[in-house]
C-alpha positions in Angstrom: 114.8 124.1 72.4 115.9 125.9 69.0 115.7 122.3 67.5 112.4 121.8 68.7 111.1 125.2 67.2 112.7 124.4 63.7 111.1 120.9 64.0 107.7 122.6 64.2 108.4 124.8 61.5 109.8 121.7 59.4 106.9 119.7 60.0 104.5 122.2 58.7 102.9 123.1 62.0 104.0 126.4 61.9 104.8 128.6 58.9 107.8 130.8 60.8 110.0 130.6 64.1 108.2 133.5 65.4 104.7 131.9 65.3 106.2 129.0 67.2 107.5 131.2 69.9 104.6 133.4 70.0 102.4 130.5 70.6 104.8 129.2 73.5 104.6 132.6 74.9 100.8 132.6 75.0 100.6 129.2 76.7 103.2 130.2 79.2 101.4 133.3 79.9 98.1 131.3 80.5 99.6 128.8 82.6 101.4 131.5 84.6 97.9 133.1 85.1 96.3 129.8 86.4 99.0 129.5 88.6 98.4 132.8 90.2 94.6 132.3 90.1 95.2 128.9 92.1 97.7 130.3 94.4 95.0 133.4 95.2 92.2 130.6 95.8 94.5 128.8 98.1 95.4 131.9 100.0 91.9 132.8 100.2 90.9 129.4 101.8 93.7 129.5 104.0 92.7 132.9 105.3 89.1 131.6 105.7 90.5 128.5 107.9 92.6 130.6 109.9 90.0 133.4 110.5 87.1 131.2 111.0 88.8 128.1 112.4 86.7 126.2 109.6 88.7 123.5 107.9 87.5 123.0 104.1 89.0 119.4 104.5 89.4 116.9 107.3 92.5 115.6 108.4 91.9 112.5 106.8 91.1 113.8 103.7 94.2 115.9 103.6 96.6 112.8 104.8 94.5 110.4 102.0 95.4 113.1 99.4 98.9 113.5 100.2 99.6 109.7 100.4 98.0 109.5 96.9 100.2 112.3 95.7 103.1 110.8 97.1 102.4 107.7 95.3 101.9 109.0 92.0 105.0 110.9 92.3 107.3 108.1 93.3 106.0 106.1 90.4 106.9 108.8 88.0 110.7 108.6 89.3 
């Protein structure tokens, strides 16, 4: 990772190592916030489904989505 930081500075994308690290931390923080938001939304959907008995997706939609995700993941491996 240290080499990546040096490469970014060496390529002129940043003027100092600290700028690369600062930018990386900002991106990490943004990504962390998005994950937390997605988790909150998922928990709200699950809570709603449990409390009302209403599913936001049909079983067919769930299994189709799972099959698609599995295909994509196995292609990457």
